[in-house]
Each structure stands twice: as C-alpha cells, then as structure tokens.
C-alpha positions as CSV (number, residue, x, y, z in Angstrom):
1,M,75.9,123.0,69.4
2,K,73.4,121.3,67.2
3,K,76.0,121.1,64.5
4,L,78.4,119.1,66.6
5,L,75.6,116.7,67.6
6,E,74.5,116.2,64.0
7,K,78.1,115.6,63.0
8,D,78.6,113.1,65.8
9,K,75.4,111.2,64.7
10,K,76.6,111.1,61.1
11,V,80.0,109.7,62.1
12,R,78.5,107.1,64.4
13,K,76.1,106.0,61.6
14,Q,79.0,105.7,59.1
15,I,81.1,103.7,61.5
16,K,78.2,101.4,62.3
17,N,77.7,100.6,58.6
18,L,81.4,99.9,57.9
19,E,82.2,98.1,61.2
20,K,80.9,94.6,60.1
21,K,82.5,94.9,56.7
22,K,85.9,95.7,58.3
23,F,85.6,92.9,60.8
24,I,84.8,90.2,58.1
25,L,87.7,91.4,55.9
26,K,90.1,91.3,58.8
27,I,89.1,87.7,59.6
28,I,89.6,86.7,56.0
29,L,92.9,88.4,55.9
30,N,94.2,86.7,59.0
31,N,93.0,83.2,58.2
32,E,96.0,81.2,56.9
33,N,93.8,78.3,55.7
34,L,92.2,80.4,52.9
35,P,93.9,80.7,49.4
36,Y,96.3,83.5,48.9
37,L,94.3,85.2,46.2
38,L,91.2,85.5,48.4
39,R,93.3,87.0,51.3
40,F,94.9,89.4,48.8
41,N,91.6,90.6,47.6
42,A,90.4,91.1,51.1
43,S,93.5,93.1,51.8
44,N,92.8,95.4,48.8
45,R,89.2,95.9,49.8
46,L,90.2,96.6,53.4
47,N,92.5,99.4,52.1
48,T,89.7,101.0,50.1
49,I,87.6,101.5,53.2
50,P,87.9,105.2,54.2
51,K,90.1,106.0,57.1
52,N,87.6,108.3,58.7
53,A,85.4,105.3,59.5
54,S,87.5,104.5,62.6
55,K,86.0,104.0,66.1
56,T,88.5,106.5,67.5
57,L,86.6,109.4,65.9
58,I,83.6,108.8,68.2
59,S,83.6,111.2,71.1
60,N,81.1,111.1,74.0
61,R,79.4,114.4,74.6
62,C,77.0,115.8,77.2
63,I,73.5,115.8,75.8
64,A,72.6,119.3,77.2
65,T,75.9,121.2,77.0
66,V,77.7,119.3,74.2
67,N,80.8,119.3,76.4
68,K,83.4,116.5,75.9
69,K,85.3,117.1,79.1
70,K,84.3,115.8,82.5
71,F,81.7,113.6,81.0
72,G,79.9,110.9,82.9
73,K,79.3,107.8,80.8
74,L,76.5,106.5,83.0
75,T,74.5,109.7,83.0
76,H,75.4,111.1,79.6
77,H,75.8,114.6,81.2
78,S,78.8,116.6,82.2
79,R,79.6,117.8,85.7
80,I,78.9,121.4,84.6
81,F,75.3,120.5,83.8
82,F,74.7,119.1,87.2
83,F,76.3,122.1,88.9
84,L,74.0,124.5,86.9
85,K,71.0,122.4,87.7
86,L,71.7,122.6,91.4
87,A,72.4,126.3,91.2
88,R,69.1,127.0,89.4
89,N,67.1,125.1,92.0
90,K,68.9,127.0,94.8
91,K,70.3,123.8,96.3
92,I,73.7,125.3,96.8
93,H,73.8,127.7,99.8
94,G,75.3,131.2,99.1
95,L,75.2,130.9,95.3
96,A,73.0,133.4,93.6
97,P,72.4,133.9,89.9
98,A,74.3,137.2,90.0
99,S,77.5,135.5,91.1
100,W,77.7,133.1,88.2
C-alpha cells in the first residue's frame, strides 16, 4: 500500500513541475500574433515533454485503505473505511467481529 502512495506522490510532484511549462508553451503556440519561428520552437519543446506528465494519471485514493473506488473527495476516505470504523466501535447493531 505504501508503494502506491509513494508512486502517486511522485507522479503528482512531476506533474506539478511540468504543468506551468506546458501551459506557457500552449499559450505561445496558440498566439497568432507571435512570429512563426517562435511558435514552431514552442511546438517542438511541447512535444519533448514526457507524455506521462499528464493530469489524467492522478488518481484520488483513500488515505487509510489506498482504495480508489467509492472515494469521497471531501473526506479523503473511502466508504469501506467508515464502515469498518463504525463496526470496530460497535455502532452497527448485530455486527460482531466474527461475522466480518
């Protein structure tokens, strides 16, 4: 589990570092008032940025269970985590540790 969290932190850091650079290069590329050579160089530099620095690689995970599914963005925990928390505190009637 720690390995997945460390990998996610590494990806987020890499994306954060390259996000500003990509944004500036895209603005230069789409600006028609700039000279062609400058836009061409921006295009080449944009193509050299690694493809694994995309925002789509970021996945939100539960802090405790490292679960991607059924994740609450406001709480940063999954539903399974809250269910287990209630079960351990014996807040759910009829649920004993032997049954789960």
